[in-house]
Every structure is written in C-alpha cells, then in structure tokens.
C-alpha positions as protocol buffer text, in pm:
chain_id: "A"
residue {
  index: 1
  type: MET
  ca { x: 0 y: 0 z: 0 }
}
residue {
  index: 2
  type: PHE
  ca { x: 122 y: 350 z: -81 }
}
residue {
  index: 3
  type: HIS
  ca { x: -39 y: 538 z: 208 }
}
residue {
  index: 4
  type: LYS
  ca { x: -224 y: 522 z: 536 }
}
residue {
  index: 5
  type: PRO
  ca { x: -599 y: 524 z: 469 }
}
residue {
  index: 6
  type: VAL
  ca { x: -773 y: 814 z: 639 }
}
residue {
  index: 7
  type: MET
  ca { x: -1036 y: 742 z: 907 }
}
residue {
  index: 8
  type: LEU
  ca { x: -1022 y: 373 z: 822 }
}
residue {
  index: 9
  type: THR
  ca { x: -1229 y: 243 z: 1113 }
}
residue {
  index: 10
  type: GLN
  ca { x: -1491 y: 514 z: 1073 }
}
residue {
  index: 11
  type: CYS
  ca { x: -1526 y: 435 z: 701 }
}
residue {
  index: 12
  type: LEU
  ca { x: -1563 y: 63 z: 759 }
}
residue {
  index: 13
  type: ASP
  ca { x: -1817 y: 112 z: 1037 }
}
residue {
  index: 14
  type: ALA
  ca { x: -2011 y: 358 z: 820 }
}
residue {
  index: 15
  type: LEU
  ca { x: -2034 y: 106 z: 534 }
}
residue {
  index: 16
  type: ASN
  ca { x: -2203 y: -138 z: 774 }
}
residue {
  index: 17
  type: ILE
  ca { x: -2040 y: -426 z: 585 }
}
residue {
  index: 18
  type: ARG
  ca { x: -2226 y: -754 z: 546 }
}
residue {
  index: 19
  type: GLN
  ca { x: -2008 y: -1060 z: 488 }
}
residue {
  index: 20
  type: ASP
  ca { x: -2200 y: -1155 z: 172 }
}
residue {
  index: 21
  type: GLY
  ca { x: -2247 y: -799 z: 49 }
}
residue {
  index: 22
  type: ILE
  ca { x: -2133 y: -625 z: -269 }
}
residue {
  index: 23
  type: TYR
  ca { x: -1927 y: -309 z: -223 }
}
residue {
  index: 24
  type: VAL
  ca { x: -1751 y: -49 z: -437 }
}
residue {
  index: 25
  type: ASP
  ca { x: -1437 y: 147 z: -352 }
}
residue {
  index: 26
  type: LEU
  ca { x: -1441 y: 432 z: -603 }
}
residue {
  index: 27
  type: THR
  ca { x: -1090 y: 553 z: -518 }
}
residue {
  index: 28
  type: PHE
  ca { x: -856 y: 255 z: -481 }
}
residue {
  index: 29
  type: GLY
  ca { x: -537 y: 462 z: -456 }
}
residue {
  index: 30
  type: GLY
  ca { x: -286 y: 265 z: -249 }
}
residue {
  index: 31
  type: GLY
  ca { x: -542 y: 0 z: -166 }
}
residue {
  index: 32
  type: GLY
  ca { x: -573 y: 69 z: 206 }
}
residue {
  index: 33
  type: HIS
  ca { x: -951 y: 97 z: 224 }
}
residue {
  index: 34
  type: SER
  ca { x: -1006 y: -186 z: -24 }
}
residue {
  index: 35
  type: THR
  ca { x: -780 y: -425 z: 167 }
}
residue {
  index: 36
  type: ALA
  ca { x: -964 y: -348 z: 491 }
}
residue {
  index: 37
  type: ILE
  ca { x: -1305 y: -402 z: 327 }
}
residue {
  index: 38
  type: LEU
  ca { x: -1189 y: -742 z: 199 }
}
residue {
  index: 39
  type: GLU
  ca { x: -1090 y: -837 z: 553 }
}
residue {
  index: 40
  type: ARG
  ca { x: -1449 y: -783 z: 668 }
}
residue {
  index: 41
  type: LEU
  ca { x: -1609 y: -966 z: 375 }
}
residue {
  index: 42
  type: GLY
  ca { x: -1687 y: -1336 z: 381 }
}
residue {
  index: 43
  type: PRO
  ca { x: -1620 y: -1587 z: 100 }
}
residue {
  index: 44
  type: GLU
  ca { x: -1936 y: -1478 z: -86 }
}
residue {
  index: 45
  type: GLY
  ca { x: -1870 y: -1105 z: -57 }
}
residue {
  index: 46
  type: ARG
  ca { x: -1752 y: -900 z: -352 }
}
residue {
  index: 47
  type: LEU
  ca { x: -1559 y: -575 z: -389 }
}
residue {
  index: 48
  type: TYR
  ca { x: -1520 y: -364 z: -704 }
}
residue {
  index: 49
  type: SER
  ca { x: -1245 y: -101 z: -686 }
}
residue {
  index: 50
  type: PHE
  ca { x: -1211 y: 187 z: -933 }
}
residue {
  index: 51
  type: ASP
  ca { x: -906 y: 398 z: -1015 }
}
residue {
  index: 52
  type: GLN
  ca { x: -782 y: 564 z: -1334 }
}
residue {
  index: 53
  type: ASP
  ca { x: -420 y: 586 z: -1217 }
}
residue {
  index: 54
  type: ALA
  ca { x: -181 y: 333 z: -1374 }
}
residue {
  index: 55
  type: ASP
  ca { x: 19 y: 292 z: -1051 }
}
residue {
  index: 56
  type: ALA
  ca { x: -300 y: 215 z: -861 }
}
residue {
  index: 57
  type: GLU
  ca { x: -397 y: -36 z: -1129 }
}
residue {
  index: 58
  type: ALA
  ca { x: -65 y: -220 z: -1088 }
}
residue {
  index: 59
  type: ASN
  ca { x: -119 y: -239 z: -713 }
}
residue {
  index: 60
  type: GLY
  ca { x: -478 y: -350 z: -763 }
}
residue {
  index: 61
  type: ARG
  ca { x: -382 y: -629 z: -1002 }
}
residue {
  index: 62
  type: GLU
  ca { x: -145 y: -768 z: -737 }
}
residue {
  index: 63
  type: ILE
  ca { x: -429 y: -791 z: -486 }
}
residue {
  index: 64
  type: VAL
  ca { x: -666 y: -942 z: -744 }
}
residue {
  index: 65
  type: ALA
  ca { x: -411 y: -1217 z: -806 }
}
residue {
  index: 66
  type: ARG
  ca { x: -432 y: -1309 z: -437 }
}
residue {
  index: 67
  type: ASP
  ca { x: -801 y: -1247 z: -375 }
}
residue {
  index: 68
  type: LYS
  ca { x: -1061 y: -1322 z: -641 }
}
residue {
  index: 69
  type: ARG
  ca { x: -1332 y: -1142 z: -441 }
}
residue {
  index: 70
  type: LEU
  ca { x: -1181 y: -817 z: -574 }
}
residue {
  index: 71
  type: THR
  ca { x: -1243 y: -686 z: -924 }
}
residue {
  index: 72
  type: PHE
  ca { x: -1030 y: -388 z: -1024 }
}
residue {
  index: 73
  type: VAL
  ca { x: -1182 y: -141 z: -1270 }
}
residue {
  index: 74
  type: HIS
  ca { x: -929 y: 85 z: -1442 }
}
residue {
  index: 75
  type: ALA
  ca { x: -1160 y: 382 z: -1498 }
}
residue {
  index: 76
  type: ASN
  ca { x: -1273 y: 717 z: -1364 }
}
residue {
  index: 77
  type: PHE
  ca { x: -1557 y: 684 z: -1114 }
}
residue {
  index: 78
  type: ARG
  ca { x: -1776 y: 903 z: -1334 }
}
residue {
  index: 79
  type: PHE
  ca { x: -1840 y: 582 z: -1531 }
}
residue {
  index: 80
  type: LEU
  ca { x: -1957 y: 388 z: -1225 }
}
residue {
  index: 81
  type: ILE
  ca { x: -2290 y: 251 z: -1347 }
}
residue {
  index: 82
  type: ASN
  ca { x: -2167 y: 175 z: -1700 }
}
residue {
  index: 83
  type: HIS
  ca { x: -1891 y: -49 z: -1568 }
}
residue {
  index: 84
  type: MET
  ca { x: -2101 y: -212 z: -1297 }
}
residue {
  index: 85
  type: HIS
  ca { x: -2375 y: -301 z: -1545 }
}
residue {
  index: 86
  type: TYR
  ca { x: -2111 y: -435 z: -1786 }
}
residue {
  index: 87
  type: LEU
  ca { x: -1987 y: -656 z: -1501 }
}
residue {
  index: 88
  type: GLY
  ca { x: -2343 y: -777 z: -1441 }
}
residue {
  index: 89
  type: VAL
  ca { x: -2402 y: -588 z: -1116 }
}
residue {
  index: 90
  type: ARG
  ca { x: -2725 y: -390 z: -1083 }
}
residue {
  index: 91
  type: TYR
  ca { x: -2719 y: -293 z: -716 }
}
residue {
  index: 92
  type: VAL
  ca { x: -2453 y: -274 z: -445 }
}
residue {
  index: 93
  type: ASP
  ca { x: -2471 y: -261 z: -67 }
}
residue {
  index: 94
  type: GLY
  ca { x: -2222 y: 17 z: -17 }
}
residue {
  index: 95
  type: VAL
  ca { x: -2004 y: 271 z: -197 }
}
residue {
  index: 96
  type: LEU
  ca { x: -1692 y: 435 z: -54 }
}
residue {
  index: 97
  type: ALA
  ca { x: -1526 y: 741 z: -208 }
}
residue {
  index: 98
  type: ASP
  ca { x: -1209 y: 895 z: -62 }
}
residue {
  index: 99
  type: LEU
  ca { x: -1170 y: 1209 z: -272 }
}
residue {
  index: 100
  type: GLY
  ca { x: -818 y: 1293 z: -158 }
}
residue {
  index: 101
  type: VAL
  ca { x: -512 y: 1273 z: -381 }
}
residue {
  index: 102
  type: SER
  ca { x: -309 y: 961 z: -307 }
}
residue {
  index: 103
  type: SER
  ca { x: -1 y: 1013 z: -92 }
}
residue {
  index: 104
  type: HIS
  ca { x: 193 y: 824 z: -359 }
}
residue {
  index: 105
  type: GLN
  ca { x: 93 y: 1085 z: -617 }
}
residue {
  index: 106
  type: PHE
  ca { x: 203 y: 1369 z: -390 }
}
residue {
  index: 107
  type: ASP
  ca { x: 531 y: 1203 z: -295 }
}
residue {
  index: 108
  type: ASP
  ca { x: 632 y: 1098 z: -648 }
}
residue {
  index: 109
  type: ALA
  ca { x: 803 y: 1414 z: -776 }
}
residue {
  index: 110
  type: CYS
  ca { x: 763 y: 1317 z: -1142 }
}
residue {
  index: 111
  type: ARG
  ca { x: 383 y: 1333 z: -1105 }
}
residue {
  index: 112
  type: GLY
  ca { x: 405 y: 1709 z: -1043 }
}
residue {
  index: 113
  type: PHE
  ca { x: 129 y: 1734 z: -780 }
}
residue {
  index: 114
  type: SER
  ca { x: 331 y: 1894 z: -500 }
}
residue {
  index: 115
  type: PHE
  ca { x: 460 y: 2250 z: -470 }
}
residue {
  index: 116
  type: ARG
  ca { x: 777 y: 2114 z: -310 }
}
residue {
  index: 117
  type: GLY
  ca { x: 1075 y: 2037 z: -534 }
}
residue {
  index: 118
  type: ASP
  ca { x: 1152 y: 2131 z: -892 }
}
residue {
  index: 119
  type: ALA
  ca { x: 967 y: 1869 z: -1093 }
}
residue {
  index: 120
  type: PRO
  ca { x: 781 y: 1955 z: -1415 }
}
residue {
  index: 121
  type: LEU
  ca { x: 415 y: 2021 z: -1343 }
}
residue {
  index: 122
  type: ASP
  ca { x: 189 y: 1743 z: -1467 }
}
residue {
  index: 123
  type: MET
  ca { x: -93 y: 1663 z: -1218 }
}
residue {
  index: 124
  type: ARG
  ca { x: -270 y: 1411 z: -1440 }
}
residue {
  index: 125
  type: MET
  ca { x: -437 y: 1128 z: -1253 }
}
residue {
  index: 126
  type: ASN
  ca { x: -479 y: 956 z: -1589 }
}
residue {
  index: 127
  type: ARG
  ca { x: -147 y: 1000 z: -1767 }
}
residue {
  index: 128
  type: LYS
  ca { x: -298 y: 901 z: -2101 }
}
residue {
  index: 129
  type: GLN
  ca { x: -495 y: 1225 z: -2129 }
}
residue {
  index: 130
  type: GLU
  ca { x: -342 y: 1520 z: -2312 }
}
residue {
  index: 131
  type: LEU
  ca { x: -434 y: 1804 z: -2075 }
}
residue {
  index: 132
  type: ASN
  ca { x: -184 y: 1851 z: -1795 }
}
residue {
  index: 133
  type: ALA
  ca { x: -75 y: 2134 z: -1565 }
}
residue {
  index: 134
  type: ASP
  ca { x: 188 y: 2258 z: -1809 }
}
residue {
  index: 135
  type: VAL
  ca { x: -76 y: 2297 z: -2081 }
}
residue {
  index: 136
  type: VAL
  ca { x: -305 y: 2490 z: -1844 }
}
residue {
  index: 137
  type: LEU
  ca { x: -29 y: 2727 z: -1734 }
}
residue {
  index: 138
  type: GLY
  ca { x: 124 y: 2761 z: -2080 }
}
residue {
  index: 139
  type: THR
  ca { x: -180 y: 2803 z: -2304 }
}
residue {
  index: 140
  type: TYR
  ca { x: -484 y: 2931 z: -2110 }
}
residue {
  index: 141
  type: ASP
  ca { x: -549 y: 3300 z: -2161 }
}
residue {
  index: 142
  type: GLU
  ca { x: -549 y: 3533 z: -1861 }
}
residue {
  index: 143
  type: GLU
  ca { x: -927 y: 3535 z: -1814 }
}
residue {
  index: 144
  type: ARG
  ca { x: -957 y: 3158 z: -1828 }
}
residue {
  index: 145
  type: LEU
  ca { x: -668 y: 3113 z: -1586 }
}
residue {
  index: 146
  type: ALA
  ca { x: -825 y: 3364 z: -1346 }
}
residue {
  index: 147
  type: ASP
  ca { x: -1148 y: 3165 z: -1352 }
}
residue {
  index: 148
  type: VAL
  ca { x: -958 y: 2848 z: -1264 }
}
residue {
  index: 149
  type: PHE
  ca { x: -786 y: 3012 z: -967 }
}
residue {
  index: 150
  type: TYR
  ca { x: -1103 y: 3181 z: -848 }
}
residue {
  index: 151
  type: LEU
  ca { x: -1350 y: 2895 z: -894 }
}
residue {
  index: 152
  type: TYR
  ca { x: -1130 y: 2604 z: -788 }
}
residue {
  index: 153
  type: GLY
  ca { x: -886 y: 2774 z: -550 }
}
residue {
  index: 154
  type: GLU
  ca { x: -1129 y: 3033 z: -409 }
}
residue {
  index: 155
  type: LEU
  ca { x: -849 y: 3288 z: -439 }
}
residue {
  index: 156
  type: ARG
  ca { x: -956 y: 3651 z: -413 }
}
residue {
  index: 157
  type: ASN
  ca { x: -647 y: 3772 z: -602 }
}
residue {
  index: 158
  type: ALA
  ca { x: -704 y: 3525 z: -885 }
}
residue {
  index: 159
  type: ARG
  ca { x: -676 y: 3787 z: -1160 }
}
residue {
  index: 160
  type: ARG
  ca { x: -340 y: 3914 z: -1041 }
}
residue {
  index: 161
  type: ILE
  ca { x: -205 y: 3560 z: -1010 }
}
residue {
  index: 162
  type: ALA
  ca { x: -326 y: 3477 z: -1362 }
}
residue {
  index: 163
  type: ALA
  ca { x: -167 y: 3792 z: -1504 }
}
residue {
  index: 164
  type: ALA
  ca { x: 165 y: 3707 z: -1339 }
}
residue {
  index: 165
  type: VAL
  ca { x: 159 y: 3354 z: -1480 }
}
residue {
  index: 166
  type: VAL
  ca { x: 90 y: 3477 z: -1834 }
}
residue {
  index: 167
  type: ALA
  ca { x: 367 y: 3739 z: -1805 }
}
residue {
  index: 168
  type: ALA
  ca { x: 616 y: 3477 z: -1684 }
}
residue {
  index: 169
  type: ARG
  ca { x: 569 y: 3233 z: -1972 }
}
residue {
  index: 170
  type: SER
  ca { x: 888 y: 3142 z: -2153 }
}
residue {
  index: 171
  type: ASP
  ca { x: 910 y: 2999 z: -2504 }
}
residue {
  index: 172
  type: GLY
  ca { x: 825 y: 2633 z: -2487 }
}
residue {
  index: 173
  type: LYS
  ca { x: 993 y: 2569 z: -2151 }
}
residue {
  index: 174
  type: PRO
  ca { x: 784 y: 2342 z: -1927 }
}
residue {
  index: 175
  type: TRP
  ca { x: 655 y: 2483 z: -1602 }
}
residue {
  index: 176
  type: THR
  ca { x: 806 y: 2345 z: -1283 }
}
residue {
  index: 177
  type: ALA
  ca { x: 676 y: 2358 z: -927 }
}
residue {
  index: 178
  type: GLU
  ca { x: 964 y: 2585 z: -822 }
}
residue {
  index: 179
  type: GLN
  ca { x: 902 y: 2826 z: -1109 }
}
residue {
  index: 180
  type: LEU
  ca { x: 531 y: 2856 z: -1033 }
}
residue {
  index: 181
  type: CYS
  ca { x: 601 y: 2910 z: -662 }
}
residue {
  index: 182
  type: ASN
  ca { x: 844 y: 3192 z: -750 }
}
residue {
  index: 183
  type: VAL
  ca { x: 591 y: 3357 z: -984 }
}
residue {
  index: 184
  type: VAL
  ca { x: 308 y: 3355 z: -730 }
}
residue {
  index: 185
  type: ALA
  ca { x: 528 y: 3444 z: -430 }
}
residue {
  index: 186
  type: PRO
  ca { x: 423 y: 3815 z: -430 }
}
residue {
  index: 187
  type: PHE
  ca { x: 59 y: 3709 z: -386 }
}
residue {
  index: 188
  type: VAL
  ca { x: 119 y: 3460 z: -104 }
}
residue {
  index: 189
  type: GLY
  ca { x: 106 y: 3590 z: 251 }
}
residue {
  index: 190
  type: PRO
  ca { x: 401 y: 3484 z: 470 }
}
residue {
  index: 191
  type: ASP
  ca { x: 161 y: 3366 z: 740 }
}
residue {
  index: 192
  type: ARG
  ca { x: -48 y: 3170 z: 487 }
}
residue {
  index: 193
  type: GLU
  ca { x: 219 y: 3046 z: 249 }
}
residue {
  index: 194
  type: LYS
  ca { x: 140 y: 2674 z: 262 }
}
residue {
  index: 195
  type: LYS
  ca { x: -235 y: 2727 z: 254 }
}
residue {
  index: 196
  type: ASP
  ca { x: -224 y: 2972 z: -38 }
}
residue {
  index: 197
  type: LEU
  ca { x: 16 y: 2757 z: -240 }
}
residue {
  index: 198
  type: ALA
  ca { x: -201 y: 2453 z: -172 }
}
residue {
  index: 199
  type: ARG
  ca { x: -503 y: 2639 z: -311 }
}
residue {
  index: 200
  type: ILE
  ca { x: -317 y: 2748 z: -623 }
}
residue {
  index: 201
  type: PHE
  ca { x: -196 y: 2394 z: -694 }
}
residue {
  index: 202
  type: GLN
  ca { x: -539 y: 2253 z: -602 }
}
residue {
  index: 203
  type: ALA
  ca { x: -707 y: 2480 z: -857 }
}
residue {
  index: 204
  type: ILE
  ca { x: -478 y: 2363 z: -1138 }
}
residue {
  index: 205
  type: ARG
  ca { x: -518 y: 1997 z: -1040 }
}
residue {
  index: 206
  type: ILE
  ca { x: -898 y: 2023 z: -1037 }
}
residue {
  index: 207
  type: GLU
  ca { x: -895 y: 2181 z: -1383 }
}
residue {
  index: 208
  type: VAL
  ca { x: -654 y: 1923 z: -1526 }
}
residue {
  index: 209
  type: ASN
  ca { x: -859 y: 1628 z: -1402 }
}
residue {
  index: 210
  type: GLY
  ca { x: -1209 y: 1771 z: -1441 }
}
residue {
  index: 211
  type: GLU
  ca { x: -1270 y: 1679 z: -1078 }
}
residue {
  index: 212
  type: MET
  ca { x: -1585 y: 1878 z: -1014 }
}
residue {
  index: 213
  type: ASP
  ca { x: -1763 y: 1744 z: -1321 }
}
residue {
  index: 214
  type: ALA
  ca { x: -1656 y: 1388 z: -1238 }
}
residue {
  index: 215
  type: LEU
  ca { x: -1783 y: 1425 z: -880 }
}
residue {
  index: 216
  type: ARG
  ca { x: -2115 y: 1564 z: -996 }
}
residue {
  index: 217
  type: GLN
  ca { x: -2163 y: 1278 z: -1242 }
}
residue {
  index: 218
  type: MET
  ca { x: -2070 y: 1018 z: -982 }
}
residue {
  index: 219
  type: LEU
  ca { x: -2306 y: 1159 z: -719 }
}
residue {
  index: 220
  type: ASP
  ca { x: -2596 y: 1156 z: -962 }
}
residue {
  index: 221
  type: GLN
  ca { x: -2549 y: 778 z: -1005 }
}
residue {
  index: 222
  type: ILE
  ca { x: -2537 y: 681 z: -637 }
}
residue {
  index: 223
  type: PRO
  ca { x: -2915 y: 657 z: -574 }
}
residue {
  index: 224
  type: ASP
  ca { x: -2953 y: 426 z: -876 }
}
residue {
  index: 225
  type: ILE
  ca { x: -2670 y: 187 z: -784 }
}
residue {
  index: 226
  type: LEU
  ca { x: -2739 y: 153 z: -411 }
}
residue {
  index: 227
  type: ALA
  ca { x: -2959 y: -131 z: -294 }
}
residue {
  index: 228
  type: PRO
  ca { x: -3224 y: -62 z: -26 }
}
residue {
  index: 229
  type: GLU
  ca { x: -3047 y: 3 z: 307 }
}
residue {
  index: 230
  type: GLY
  ca { x: -2722 y: 57 z: 114 }
}
residue {
  index: 231
  type: ARG
  ca { x: -2462 y: 304 z: 241 }
}
residue {
  index: 232
  type: PHE
  ca { x: -2274 y: 583 z: 66 }
}
residue {
  index: 233
  type: VAL
  ca { x: -1958 y: 690 z: 251 }
}
residue {
  index: 234
  type: VAL
  ca { x: -1754 y: 982 z: 118 }
}
residue {
  index: 235
  type: MET
  ca { x: -1452 y: 1176 z: 241 }
}
residue {
  index: 236
  type: THR
  ca { x: -1382 y: 1525 z: 113 }
}
residue {
  index: 237
  type: TYR
  ca { x: -1073 y: 1742 z: 155 }
}
residue {
  index: 238
  type: HIS
  ca { x: -1169 y: 2091 z: 47 }
}
residue {
  index: 239
  type: SER
  ca { x: -1474 y: 2313 z: 69 }
}
residue {
  index: 240
  type: LEU
  ca { x: -1580 y: 2287 z: -297 }
}
residue {
  index: 241
  type: GLU
  ca { x: -1629 y: 1911 z: -299 }
}
residue {
  index: 242
  type: ASP
  ca { x: -1759 y: 1901 z: 58 }
}
residue {
  index: 243
  type: ARG
  ca { x: -2027 y: 2156 z: -30 }
}
residue {
  index: 244
  type: MET
  ca { x: -2137 y: 1944 z: -326 }
}
residue {
  index: 245
  type: VAL
  ca { x: -2154 y: 1626 z: -117 }
}
residue {
  index: 246
  type: LYS
  ca { x: -2333 y: 1798 z: 169 }
}
residue {
  index: 247
  type: ASN
  ca { x: -2594 y: 1944 z: -67 }
}
residue {
  index: 248
  type: PHE
  ca { x: -2638 y: 1610 z: -244 }
}
residue {
  index: 249
  type: LEU
  ca { x: -2702 y: 1421 z: 79 }
}
residue {
  index: 250
  type: ARG
  ca { x: -2940 y: 1691 z: 201 }
}
residue {
  index: 251
  type: THR
  ca { x: -3139 y: 1757 z: -116 }
}
residue {
  index: 252
  type: GLY
  ca { x: -3041 y: 1502 z: -381 }
}
residue {
  index: 253
  type: ASN
  ca { x: -2856 y: 1753 z: -599 }
}
residue {
  index: 254
  type: VAL
  ca { x: -2521 y: 1931 z: -572 }
}
residue {
  index: 255
  type: GLU
  ca { x: -2675 y: 2278 z: -599 }
}
residue {
  index: 256
  type: GLY
  ca { x: -2878 y: 2227 z: -282 }
}
residue {
  index: 257
  type: ARG
  ca { x: -3215 y: 2295 z: -448 }
}
residue {
  index: 258
  type: GLN
  ca { x: -3484 y: 2165 z: -216 }
}
residue {
  index: 259
  type: LYS
  ca { x: -3783 y: 1975 z: -350 }
}
residue {
  index: 260
  type: LYS
  ca { x: -4068 y: 1924 z: -104 }
}
residue {
  index: 261
  type: ASP
  ca { x: -4362 y: 1690 z: -91 }
}
residue {
  index: 262
  type: PHE
  ca { x: -4725 y: 1779 z: -18 }
}
residue {
  index: 263
  type: TYR
  ca { x: -4647 y: 1801 z: 355 }
}
residue {
  index: 264
  type: GLY
  ca { x: -4346 y: 2028 z: 314 }
}
residue {
  index: 265
  type: ARG
  ca { x: -4087 y: 1759 z: 375 }
}
residue {
  index: 266
  type: THR
  ca { x: -3766 y: 1770 z: 171 }
}
residue {
  index: 267
  type: ILE
  ca { x: -3752 y: 1497 z: -95 }
}
residue {
  index: 268
  type: ALA
  ca { x: -3406 y: 1339 z: -121 }
}
residue {
  index: 269
  type: PRO
  ca { x: -3305 y: 994 z: -247 }
}
residue {
  index: 270
  type: LEU
  ca { x: -3071 y: 933 z: 47 }
}
residue {
  index: 271
  type: THR
  ca { x: -3094 y: 992 z: 420 }
}
residue {
  index: 272
  type: GLN
  ca { x: -2808 y: 1157 z: 608 }
}
residue {
  index: 273
  type: ILE
  ca { x: -2679 y: 902 z: 858 }
}
residue {
  index: 274
  type: ASN
  ca { x: -2451 y: 1140 z: 1048 }
}
residue {
  index: 275
  type: SER
  ca { x: -2611 y: 1471 z: 1136 }
}
residue {
  index: 276
  type: LYS
  ca { x: -2269 y: 1609 z: 1228 }
}
residue {
  index: 277
  type: VAL
  ca { x: -1970 y: 1574 z: 996 }
}
residue {
  index: 278
  type: ILE
  ca { x: -1702 y: 1329 z: 1115 }
}
residue {
  index: 279
  type: VAL
  ca { x: -1341 y: 1450 z: 1128 }
}
residue {
  index: 280
  type: PRO
  ca { x: -1012 y: 1279 z: 1221 }
}
residue {
  index: 281
  type: THR
  ca { x: -905 y: 1260 z: 1582 }
}
residue {
  index: 282
  type: ASP
  ca { x: -614 y: 1466 z: 1709 }
}
residue {
  index: 283
  type: ASP
  ca { x: -409 y: 1146 z: 1733 }
}
residue {
  index: 284
  type: GLU
  ca { x: -473 y: 1059 z: 1368 }
}
residue {
  index: 285
  type: ILE
  ca { x: -383 y: 1409 z: 1253 }
}
residue {
  index: 286
  type: ALA
  ca { x: -58 y: 1390 z: 1451 }
}
residue {
  index: 287
  type: ASP
  ca { x: 20 y: 1051 z: 1295 }
}
residue {
  index: 288
  type: ASN
  ca { x: -96 y: 1145 z: 944 }
}
residue {
  index: 289
  type: PRO
  ca { x: -99 y: 1525 z: 889 }
}
residue {
  index: 290
  type: ARG
  ca { x: -257 y: 1485 z: 543 }
}
residue {
  index: 291
  type: SER
  ca { x: -578 y: 1374 z: 714 }
}
residue {
  index: 292
  type: ARG
  ca { x: -619 y: 1718 z: 872 }
}
residue {
  index: 293
  type: SER
  ca { x: -873 y: 1854 z: 624 }
}
residue {
  index: 294
  type: ALA
  ca { x: -1073 y: 1532 z: 578 }
}
residue {
  index: 295
  type: LYS
  ca { x: -1448 y: 1533 z: 638 }
}
residue {
  index: 296
  type: LEU
  ca { x: -1654 y: 1216 z: 640 }
}
residue {
  index: 297
  type: ARG
  ca { x: -2023 y: 1214 z: 544 }
}
residue {
  index: 298
  type: ILE
  ca { x: -2257 y: 915 z: 528 }
}
residue {
  index: 299
  type: GLY
  ca { x: -2578 y: 863 z: 336 }
}
residue {
  index: 300
  type: GLY
  ca { x: -2816 y: 571 z: 344 }
}
residue {
  index: 301
  type: LYS
  ca { x: -3089 y: 448 z: 113 }
}
residue {
  index: 302
  type: ALA
  ca { x: -3422 y: 360 z: 271 }
}
residue {
  index: 303
  type: LEU
  ca { x: -3605 y: 31 z: 220 }
}
C-alpha cells in the first residue's frame, strides 16, 4: 500500500459491511480501504475497486491475483454505473469514495502534484490524457486562468495571479513547481504560504482532471446503484467538494435545491446518517498530517 488510509475504522463502520455484500471502492489509490473491506467480507462477498491511475492499477492487479473477491476497474468513477452493469451488477450494498489525492501521487516528484521540489508540473491522474498542468499554465489565456484560480482555489487575487503567470511564460519551456512558486510568491502571505500555495496547486489539479464534473456525475449515479439500506460513505478534503456532497445528501442535488412533498418535507433519495460531519481525531492528525482537512459524510438508502 502507498499510504495510510484516512479514518479507516470510521469508514468501515459507516459502510455497515455484510459478509456476503457487494461493495464499491471508487478511489482505490494505495489499496488501504479496499484491503480493509476485503478483511471484513466473507467468502461470498464481492468488492469492485475503481481507479484511473496506472500505478493504482498495478497495485490492484497484485491484490486481485491473491483475492478473487476483488475486481479492479481501471476507470474514472464518473463511469460507475456503466462499468457495474457491464460486469453484471445492478445494485450494491455500499459505496466508498475517498476524494483525496493519493499520498503516492504527492510524494512521487515526477507526477508534479506537489509544490515542493523542482519537478515539471503534470498533475494528471490519468497519464494518457493530453491536458496537464503545463498545458493549463502555458496556453490558457489570462481570463480563463483567473477563472480556474477563483473557482477552484477560491483565491480573491485570482486575476493578479493569472496575469503574473501569463507574463512569466517562456518559449516552450515546461513549467516546474519551483518556477510557479516563485511567480506567485508576491501574492502569497508569509503567514499563509502553505495554505495559499495549496489552493493554487489545487485549482490547477482540479482543472486538469475535471474533478468537479466527475464528482457531480458520480453523485448523480449513487441513488440508482445503491440497494435498499445501502450506504454511501464519502470523504472530502476541500470546501468545494464538501459543499457538493453535503448538498447532495441533504437535497439530492449538488446545488442544494430543495424539492418538497405535499407536507413540506424535503424529498431526497438518500438519508443523512450522520447529522454532524465526522473528522479525524487529534491522534490521527498527529500521525498522518494529510488527514487534517478530511471530512466524512454518510448517506443511506431507505427500504
């Protein structure tokens, strides 16, 4: 496994795993959550794990070779139902989605996810796609770049950052993490350096991977794939995705538009299992600092 799975026990308990149940891990990553789910399944249980990353696929194939209860699906989770129907599965008893970037992706300098080091910026979760961070920084016009920084990084000085990036472009030379950090340095407060840089890199990563669209498409499929009494367990790591998940669990759509029945009760396909968001303990944060921003939400489908 590449990393320590965040809030492992809480996720497993939230899934309410039955030994003979069918479950989906939408974000295999280093395999931590999937391995733990398999440990709770009986001989008749089944797990389907999705990931579009080639490194995750290699790790997944190794586990499949040892445990035939696991089926690895090399695909983006936006194609959840298509793949499950192709595999002959109509309903599942639980779905887990850990929306964080894998620690392996952050720690592997050649992947270009981190603002530490001097690696070329890439940020593709699927390295077969053409769009990467270098293309975004090197070809987007100033207005489009500003939208990326504002919408996906929630940066109030997005326009100034975008202008600085455009002005700093050099003929054909690939962008590196160090170069981008130097360009945006004047717009990063000394007391907020890590947080501001994280938001800038987050914004580019979200754009490269189409993360918000993929999340929206995945959420829309959850009510149709869950069996009665099925569980949907999702961990978010920044306010944009958490807002979408929270709205979806509350109203059935990511915009938070409420639909009410004749009696004024909100109509939603899932029920919120935890009224209060679950966060890591202080001990877990101390042991795994990357868990600090994680928020766990649970939805359930009624009979």
